[in-house]
C-alpha positions in Angstrom: 30.0 -48.0 -7.4 26.7 -49.9 -8.0 24.5 -49.2 -5.0 26.8 -47.6 -2.4 25.8 -50.1 0.3 27.9 -50.1 3.5 30.1 -53.2 3.5 29.1 -54.2 7.0 25.4 -53.2 6.8 22.6 -55.7 7.3 21.2 -54.8 3.9 24.6 -55.6 2.3 24.7 -58.9 4.1 21.2 -59.8 2.8 22.3 -59.0 -0.7 25.4 -61.1 -0.3 23.6 -64.1 1.0 20.9 -64.0 -1.7 23.5 -63.4 -4.4 25.3 -66.6 -3.4 22.1 -68.6 -3.7 21.5 -67.2 -7.2 25.0 -67.9 -8.3 24.8 -71.5 -7.1 21.6 -72.1 -9.0 22.8 -71.1 -12.4 23.9 -74.6 -13.5 20.8 -76.3 -12.0 18.1 -77.9 -14.0 15.3 -75.4 -14.7 12.7 -77.1 -12.6 10.7 -74.7 -10.5 9.6 -77.0 -7.7 10.1 -76.2 -4.0 13.3 -77.7 -2.7 15.2 -77.5 -6.0 18.2 -75.3 -6.5 16.4 -73.5 -9.3 13.5 -72.7 -7.1 15.8 -71.4 -4.4 17.5 -69.2 -7.0 14.1 -67.7 -8.1 13.1 -67.0 -4.5 16.5 -65.4 -3.8 16.1 -63.2 -6.9 12.6 -62.1 -5.7 14.0 -61.2 -2.3 16.7 -59.1 -4.1 13.9 -57.4 -6.1 12.1 -56.5 -2.9 15.2 -55.0 -1.4 15.9 -53.0 -4.6 12.3 -51.8 -4.6 12.9 -50.4 -1.1 16.2 -48.7 -2.1 14.7 -47.2 -5.2 11.7 -45.8 -3.3 14.0 -44.2 -0.8 16.1 -42.6 -3.6 13.0 -41.3 -5.4 11.5 -39.8 -2.2 14.7 -37.9 -1.6 15.6 -39.8 1.6 18.9 -40.9 0.0 21.2 -39.7 -2.8 24.3 -41.5 -4.0 26.6 -40.9 -7.0 26.5 -44.5 -8.2 25.2 -46.7 -11.0 21.7 -47.1 -9.5 21.2 -43.4 -9.1 22.2 -42.8 -12.7 19.6 -45.4 -13.8 16.9 -43.9 -11.6 17.5 -40.3 -12.8 17.7 -41.3 -16.5 14.7 -43.6 -16.5 12.2 -42.1 -14.1 9.1 -40.8 -15.8 9.8 -37.3 -17.0 13.2 -37.4 -15.4 15.5 -37.0 -18.4 15.0 -34.2 -20.9 14.6 -35.1 -24.6 13.5 -38.7 -24.0 10.0 -40.1 -24.4 8.7 -42.1 -21.5 8.1 -45.1 -23.8 11.9 -45.3 -24.3 12.6 -45.5 -20.6 13.2 -48.6 -18.6 10.4 -50.0 -16.5 11.2 -50.6 -12.8 11.5 -54.3 -13.5 14.0 -53.7 -16.3 15.9 -51.3 -14.1 16.2 -53.9 -11.4 17.2 -56.5 -13.9 20.0 -54.3 -15.1 21.4 -53.9 -11.6 21.2 -57.7 -10.9 22.8 -58.5 -14.2 25.7 -56.2 -13.3 26.0 -57.8 -9.9 25.8 -61.4 -11.1 27.8 -61.1 -14.3 30.5 -58.7 -13.1 31.3 -60.0 -9.6 32.1 -63.7 -9.6 33.7 -63.6 -13.0 36.3 -61.0 -12.3 37.0 -62.6 -8.9 37.5 -66.0 -10.5 39.8 -64.5 -13.2 42.0 -62.8 -10.6 42.2 -66.0 -8.5 43.3 -68.1 -11.5 45.7 -65.4 -12.6 47.5 -65.5 -9.2 47.6 -69.3 -9.4 49.0 -69.5 -12.9 51.6 -66.8 -12.2 52.9 -68.7 -9.2 53.1 -71.9 -11.2 54.9 -70.2 -14.1 57.7 -68.0 -12.6 59.2 -67.1 -16.0 55.9 -65.5 -17.0 55.7 -63.7 -13.7 59.2 -62.4 -14.2 58.5 -61.1 -17.7 55.3 -59.5 -16.4 57.3 -57.8 -13.6 59.8 -56.4 -16.1 57.0 -54.8 -18.1 55.5 -53.1 -15.1 58.8 -52.1 -13.6 59.5 -50.4 -17.0 56.2 -48.5 -16.7 57.2 -47.3 -13.2 60.7 -46.3 -14.4 59.3 -44.2 -17.2 56.7 -42.5 -15.0 57.1 -39.2 -13.3 57.9 -39.8 -9.6 54.9 -39.7 -7.3 52.3 -40.1 -10.0 49.7 -42.8 -10.2 49.0 -45.3 -13.0 47.5 -43.5 -16.0 45.0 -44.5 -18.6 47.7 -44.4 -21.4 49.9 -46.8 -19.3 47.0 -49.2 -18.9 46.5 -49.2 -22.6 50.2 -49.9 -23.2 50.7 -53.2 -21.5 51.1 -55.7 -24.4 52.5 -58.6 -22.4 49.9 -58.1 -19.7 47.2 -58.3 -22.3 48.5 -61.7 -23.4 48.7 -62.9 -19.8 45.1 -61.9 -19.2 43.9 -63.7 -22.4 45.9 -66.8 -21.6 44.4 -66.8 -18.1 40.9 -66.6 -19.6 41.7 -69.4 -22.1 43.4 -71.7 -19.6 40.8 -71.2 -16.8 37.7 -70.7 -19.0 35.9 -68.9 -16.2 32.6 -69.2 -18.0 32.5 -72.8 -19.4 29.5 -72.3 -21.7 27.4 -69.6 -23.4 23.8 -69.9 -24.4 22.6 -68.8 -27.8 19.4 -69.2 -29.8 19.8 -70.7 -33.3 18.9 -68.2 -36.0 18.4 -70.9 -38.6 18.3 -74.6 -39.1 21.8 -76.2 -39.2 23.6 -79.5 -38.6 26.7 -80.3 -36.5 28.3 -83.7 -36.8 25.1 -85.3 -37.9 23.0 -83.6 -35.2 20.2 -81.4 -36.6 19.5 -78.1 -34.8 16.3 -76.3 -35.5 15.8 -72.6 -35.7 14.8 -71.1 -32.4 16.4 -73.9 -30.3 18.6 -72.9 -27.4 22.2 -74.0 -27.9 25.0 -74.1 -25.4 28.6 -73.5 -26.6 31.2 -75.7 -24.9 33.8 -73.1 -24.4 36.1 -75.4 -22.3 36.5 -77.7 -25.3 37.0 -74.9 -27.7 39.7 -73.3 -25.5 41.5 -76.7 -25.0 41.4 -77.9 -28.6 45.0 -79.1 -29.3 44.5 -78.3 -33.0 43.9 -74.6 -32.2 46.0 -74.4 -29.0 48.9 -76.9 -29.0 49.7 -78.4 -25.6 46.5 -76.7 -24.2 47.2 -77.4 -20.5 50.4 -75.4 -20.7 50.2 -71.7 -19.7 51.7 -69.9 -22.6 50.9 -66.2 -23.2 52.9 -66.2 -26.4 49.9 -68.0 -28.0 48.5 -64.5 -28.5 51.6 -63.1 -30.3 49.8 -63.7 -33.6 46.1 -63.4 -34.6 44.1 -66.5 -33.7 41.6 -68.4 -35.8 38.2 -66.6 -35.7 35.9 -67.6 -32.8 38.7 -69.8 -31.2 39.1 -67.5 -28.2 35.9 -66.7 -26.3 37.2 -65.2 -23.1 34.6 -62.5 -23.3 32.3 -64.1 -25.9 32.2 -63.0 -29.5 30.0 -61.1 -31.9 27.3 -58.5 -31.1 26.5 -60.3 -27.8 30.1 -59.9 -26.3 30.4 -59.2 -22.7 29.4 -55.5 -22.2 31.7 -55.2 -19.2 34.8 -56.4 -21.1 36.7 -53.2 -21.0 35.9 -52.5 -17.3 37.1 -56.0 -16.4 40.3 -55.6 -18.4 41.1 -52.3 -16.7 40.4 -53.8 -13.2 42.7 -56.7 -13.9 45.5 -54.6 -15.4 45.5 -52.3 -12.4 45.4 -55.3 -10.0 48.4 -56.9 -11.9 50.4 -53.7 -11.8 50.2 -53.4 -8.0 50.5 -57.1 -7.4 53.6 -57.9 -9.3 55.5 -54.7 -8.4 54.8 -54.8 -4.7 54.2 -58.4 -3.6 55.3 -62.0 -3.7 53.1 -64.9 -2.7 53.1 -68.7 -2.2 50.1 -71.1 -2.0 49.0 -72.5 1.3 47.1 -75.4 -0.3 47.9 -76.8 -3.8 44.8 -78.3 -5.4 44.0 -78.3 -9.1 40.3 -79.3 -8.5 37.7 -77.0 -10.1 34.5 -76.0 -8.4 31.6 -77.4 -10.5 29.6 -74.2 -10.8 28.7 -71.8 -13.6 31.7 -69.6 -12.8 34.8 -71.9 -12.7 36.9 -71.4 -9.6 39.6 -73.4 -7.9 37.8 -75.6 -5.5 39.9 -74.6 -2.5 39.7 -70.8 -3.5 43.5 -71.0 -3.8 44.6 -69.5 -0.4 48.0 -67.8 -0.5 50.5 -66.2 1.9 51.3 -62.7 0.6 54.5 -60.8 1.5 56.0 -57.5 0.4 58.9 -57.6 -2.1 
């Protein structure tokens, strides 16, 4: 989908290992000294840049062609490549590589974490799982025999949408967002100057009992009625919302549909500890035993 790398190839393995280093460096102090997690992350990013340079060169020379995201970027943003566009409006090679890495970093661990928490919360709340199964069995019952899940069906899963939102609230996969102050302001006596970088504590927002009563309880019905503005930040808010929000929702809806209508599962290790990284995951990765229904 992104670069069409073979799952077992050496190139894929190098991408995977460097990707893990980058992910683990996100919450580190921005000190660019050898031996620090931040420095290791920068070096891993540079190695991924070099690998992307090689892949892009092979694509441009005609040695390789794939129908994927990278190929679309190369064709659209190569000098003189797309009709009707000035070269000054095209991405530079560095910007092209940054777009690919952003998609890899922002769209991989986040969705994986959301699905992991979803499986955990459904197992711990059987009444929610049963109501979810009823919705998806109804979809199958109304579908023409032998046909696959359709776009219109994905867009008509009201309870599923609430379960996804409650999963993102309860788990808070991304615990904070960084923003730049557009003006001077004050919060609880603390003065923030225009231009300062400000981190939003999303975990505290999502677990504020004044907004979400009994916040530790997994309750999709919280989303039956409209919420207070900016109280739910599962995909951020405002003009800088997650650009992959709709793709992530589709992926999760399709996953849920097949999971709850075909399988049952039980955890092999119960542990509520959270991994202290930028993307919040169960510390034990929540291993489960999966069986057909």
